[in-house]
N, C-alpha and C positions, 0 to 999 in steps of 0.2 A: 416639243413633248416627245415625238417618237423617238429623237436621238436618246433622251432621257431614259424613256422606257427600255430601250435597247440597251443602253448601256448598264441598267441596273440588273436586267436580265442575265446579260454576260457575266457581270460581277458575281451575282448569285451562283451562276453557274460554275465559275471558277472556285468559288468558296465551297460549294458542295463536292467538288471535285478532290479540293483539298482535304476536305474533312473527311471524305470518304477513304482516302488514302490513309489517313491517320486513325481510322476508325471511331471519329467522332461524331457520326451522325446519331441524333437521340430523338425520342419521340417528343412532341409537344408537352410543354409543363403541365400538369394537373393543377387546376384552379378550384377555388372555393365553389364557382359555380356548378362545375363537374360533379364535385361531391353532392352538392345540392340537390341536382338533377337526379342522381343515383339514388339519394337517400328520399327524394320527394319532399323537401323543406326549402326554406329560403337561404340565401348565400349568409344572410345576418345569423340565423339560427347556427349554422356551420360554423361561423366564426365564433359564435358565443360558447358553443362547445368545446371545440379543438384549442382554442385560447383560454379556456377553464375561466371564463369571466366571471367574476361573482356580481350578484346583485344585478341592478339596470332593469330595464323594462322588459326584456325579452324572456319567456318562460317557455322551457323544454321539457317535454314529459320525457320519464325514463326510456319507452318504447323509442321515441325520437332520437334521443340520445344514443341509444345502443346502434339504431340506425345509420346515424351520421358516423359513428365510430367505425362501424363495420365497411361502409362505404368508402371511407378514407384508406383503410386497408386494403379493400379491394383493388382501388385505384392507383394505390402507392402515392397518395398525397403527401407531400412535404411541405410544412408551413414556410411562407414567405419569412425570412428571418427579420429583415428590416422592419417589416410589418407588425411583426410579433414583437419587436423591442418597444416600438412607438405605443402599440397598445397596452403593454404591460409596464411602461416607464422602467425598464430593466434590460441589461447588456445580454441576458441568457448565455453567458460565457463564464466559465470556471478558470481561475489561475490555479497552476501547480508550480509550486516553488521548491527546486531540489536543493536542499542542503548538502552539499558535497564535502568531503574530506579533503583535507590540504594536497596538493597534488604529489608531493614526495610520500603521503602515507597511501593515496589512492594507488598509485601503482602497484605497490607491494602488496596491498589487499584485494586487488582487481579479482584474483581468483575466488575470494570468499563473499565479496559483497559486491562484485560487478553487475549481478543482476538485479539487485534489489530495487534501484530507481526504474529501471527499465520495466520491471515486472509491475510495480506500483502503478506506474503510468497506464499500462494496459489496463488495469482496473479502473482506473479514474476515466480513460477516454471511452470505455466500453459504457459504462453509465451514461456520460455526457450523450454518446451518440444514440441511444435509447431513449433520453429524455429531451434529444434535439436540444442540446447546449453545445456550444463551441468549447475549445480546451486551449489556453494558453501557458506554455511553459517558460519559466525563468530559471536561471541555474545562480546558485549562491556557493561560495567557500566559506566553512565554518570559523577559518581562521582568518578572515578579512572582516572590514566593516561592512555590515549589512546596510543596504541601500534598498528602500522601498521603490521597487520597479515603477516607471512612468504608468505602466497599465493599472497599477493599484491606484493612482492619484486620480485618473481622468474619468472613472466610472466604466473603465472597460471590461472589468469583472463584477460579477455578483459576489463572490465569495472565493476562498483559496483553500486548497488542500496542501500542507506542509509534508513533504516527504525526506526524511531524514532528521539529525538531531537539531533542534532547536534551542533556543534559550530565552532568557528573560528579556534581552534588548529586542532580539527579532519579534517577540509576541507584542511588546510594548509598541512597535512601530504600527504592526496592525491594529493594534486597538485605539492609537491616537488617530487612525484614519478611518476608523468604525468600519473595517473590514471583517466580516466572519470569518474563521477559519477553524479548520480541523485538521489533526495532526496523524499520520501514518507513523505508528509506532509509540511506544511508551516513554521516549524520552522528552518530556515536556515538563517544565516545572510546574508541580501540581497547585501552586497557589496563584496561577494565573486565570483560571476559570476556562480553560481551552479544553476543550472536550477531544478525546483521541480514540483512534481504534488501535488494537495492538493484540497480537498472538497472546493467549492466556498461558504464558510461560510459568507463572506464580502458580497455578493450578497444578499443571502437567509435572515440573520438576517436584511438587512434593508427591504426586503420585507414583512417580517411578522410584523416588526415594524410599517410599514405604513399601513399595512392590519388591525391591532389590532386598531390603531389609528383611522382609517377611520370608523370601524364597532362599536368600543366600546368606542371610546373616550380617550384611555389611552395615555396620553401625557408624563406622567412621567415614563421613561424606563431607565434600566440599563444592561448592559453587565458586568458579571463577569467572567474572565477568568484567566487561569494559564500564567503567564509571559512568554514572548518569542517573537522573531520577527514576527511571523505569529500573534498571538493574538494582538501584537502592532498595526498592520496594520489594522486587523479587527475592532478594537476598534475605531480607528482613525475614519474610514469610516463610523462607526455607529455615532458616535457623529457628523460627517460633514453633516447627514441627516438633521440636525436641521436647515441647511442653506438653503435647498429646502422647507422643512417644518416647518416654523418659530414656530408653536405652540407645537411642539415636545420638551421636555427637557431632550434629552437622554446624558447618562453619561456612564462612562466605569470605570471597578476596574480591575487591573492586580494584580494577587496573585502570590508569589512564590510557586514552584513546591514543595520544600522541607521546609514545615512549621509544627510548631507544632499545634495540633488540638486547643487549646485554644486560640492561635492567631487568627487562621480563626474565630474562634466564637466571640472574639471580635470584629473584623471586621463587620461580619454579624449584632451582635447585635448594632452597631452605625448605621449602613445602616437603621435598621428596626425600629430604635427608633426615627427616623429623624420625625419631623411633615409632612414634605413632602416627605415621603419615597416613592420609586418606585411603581408604581403600576403594573408594569410589571418587570421580573428580568429574563435575559437568564443566565444560569449557568451551568459550566462545571458538569457532574455526578459526579465526585470525592468529589465536595463541597454539593451534595445533603443532604446526612446523616447530615451534620453540621448545614445547613441551616434550617432542619425540627427541630432540637433540638432546635434552638434558637426562632422559631415561636412558638414552644410548650411553651417555658418559657414566651413568650410575648402573649400568648394567641391569636395568628393570624392563621388564616386558609387559605390553598393553594386555589387559584381562589376567595373566597370571599373576602379576606382582600388583596392578593396579587397574581398575576398571576405568575407563574413559568413555563418557557421552558428550558429543558435541551437540549444536543446536543451530537451526538456522533455516532457510529458505529451502524449500524442496530441490530447487536446482543445484543447491550446494552438495546435496548428498552425494550425487554422481561426481562431482568435480573431486571431493576428498578421496573417493574411493579411487580413481583414476591416479590421483596424486600420490597417495600413499600406498597402492596396489593392495588395499585390504579394504573389506567392508567396514566402514565406521559405524557403531551405535549412534543414533540421532534422534533428537527431538526436532520434527520439522514442523513447518507451516506455509501457507500459502500468502505471500504479501501482494499477489494479485487481488486475492479476496479481500484483503486489507484496503487495498485502493479503492475497490467497488465500495465496501462498506463505508468508507470515510466519504466518499463523493455523495454516496445516498442521505449520510447524516447530514451532509451539508445542505442538500437540497431539501431535506426535511425543514429545515429552518425557513426556507422559502415558501412552503406548503406545496412543494413539487413532489413530495414522496409521502405515502401514508403508512408504510408498514412498519412494525418494529423492527429496529437493528440492533443488533447482537455486536456490541463494540468489543468484545472479546472473544474473536473466532477461536475454534477448537486447535490444539497442536496434535500431532501425531507421532508415537515412538515407534521406532524401527531397528530391530535386533541387529546387531552388528557384531564383527570378530573382535572388537576392542572391549567388548563388555560382556559379562555372563548373562546367557540368555534368560529373558523373562519367558514365562510358561504361557501367559494369556496376554491377549491383546488389552492396551490400555489407551 
């Protein structure tokens, strides 16, 4: 017995020395009993409140509930994940499926879309952390056959946030597996019944269009976007603005996401060579370089001959400015906020989030050298 006790002590001493060197010494784990003692209640009452148990024989007054919550915050209590899973019969894990562009397209579009997935994940992970959820990530390529990940089959996730362009085949797989999902971005088939969170470009394009017409008389305007259900809806709304303002001559062009550069150049050359070419062009940042090359060929200057407004996530604005050595007029939005809202919307399906959620977060207009200046903030 003495030998065993001595061995255990020495082993503990070496372990403490190693952990001390690695900066791993931590305080003892806070338990339900600690929270119960602090709040002056029973451990079962703490479990009932912190696990948000519905019904049952335990009744907790509002005063005691508040005391339990305050005690858990004061002590820094973190629920035991496995116990919580067993009590609720859920995984408390959110899956994030990243729908990535093909390798050959992704490399060329990295300066414009490179931060989209990363920033969306930041938003998802922030909500998961605040709500005591885990987060699992799976990556898919949109040009390859979609395979439902194993973690979607075995109950490892309660629901999924999709980031990037999905399609009917992808969503059908989730539907067959009875998995709740929410899309970040508007490129989701409208007839599949999938909820999505997307920047309200439909509203902002029309606000900017009308403002530039009122302030600078720009009547010939065009939206150029990468094709998809979201851009289709935005473009139709933009063109329909002419019904309310008959002087406007709004048009739209939807371009395939995977097209050769020369094909896009031919499209823009045709648009800019028209006698009645647009005075204002709303442009996906992916096509900015191509448009600039065509304008150089035709001897046209941004702002002087045609105003250009790009749109995209906030971090793109600085990249475009560095790339073209000029400040680009832009409509910007936060995809991190979209990731947060999409995750909150998913948790609301499980009863873990109660507040109202704005599925169309606001966009912001930033004046730049490529477009005539707007005299007020919109």
